[in-house]
N, C-alpha and C positions, 0 to 999 in steps of 0.2 A: 090814761092812768088805770082805769078799770081793767082794761085788757091785760096790762102788765102785771097788776096784782093778781088777777085770776090765773094767769100763767104761772106766776111764782107760787101761789098757794096749791095749785093742782087740785086733786080730788080730796085730799086729806090733810091739807095744811091749814094751820090757824095762826093768827097773830094776836099778841097780847098788848093792850094799851091801857094806860091809866083811865079810870072812869072820869076823873075830874083832876085838873092840874094842881089843886091845893087840897088841904084838909077841909072838912065840912065847915061852912060858915056858922057863926053863932046865930042864935035866934034873933030875929029882927034886923039882920045884916042883909045888904043886897046880895042876891043869889047870882045874878048875872053881871059880870064885869067883862070888859073886852077880852076875847079869846078863851073864856072859860069853857065854852062849848065846842072848841075847835076839834077835840078828839072825837066827839060823837057826831058832829055835823059832817065831818069829812067822809065818813063811811055811809052816811045817809045820802049825800050827794053822789057818791060812787055806786049807790044801790047794792051794796054788799051787806049780807046779814051780819048782825052783831047781837051779842047777848051780854048782859050784865051779870057778873058773878060775885055775890057777896063773900067776903073773906074774913069776917069777924070784925073785931075792934082794934084800934091802935092803942098806944100806951096812954092816950088821953081819954079813952073810952069813946072815940069817934068812929063811925063806920068806915071800913075799908072795902074796896071792891076793885075788880079788874074787868075791863071790857075785852071780850073775845070776838075776833072777826074771822069770818071764813069766806070761801068762794061762794058764788051764787048756788043756791039749792043745797047748801051744806047745813041746813038747820038742825038736822038730827045729830050731826057731828058736834055742833056747838052746844046743844042741849046735853049731850053725853059728857062733854068737857066740863060744863058748868056743874053737873052733878058730881063728877069726880073731884073737882077742885073744892067745891063747897064741903064735901065730906072730909077731905084732907085738911082743910084750913079753917074749919069752924063754921062756915056758912053764915046765914043771917043770924045776927045776935041783936036783940033789942038793946039800945044804948043804956036803958035803965037797969040792965042786968049786971053791969060791971061793978 
């Protein structure tokens, strides 16, 4: 699967995935339930680089983000993509600022 994704991505391809499958849990709620970490663990197992991109807050004031995945050794591309998306969509915003 790693080989297939690497071929698909080429030198300058990136994939976007949700950072988390649901909105952020409330304080003192269980963080890990079955399959919550499926999006992140998949790319760890495949040894592909991934970056988290903060995208501001949702309508409830909860943090939004997207995970960006690239081919091996595409770290600079991922960092550049995170910088561009963060600037365009609001980036990291403290939850208490809304």
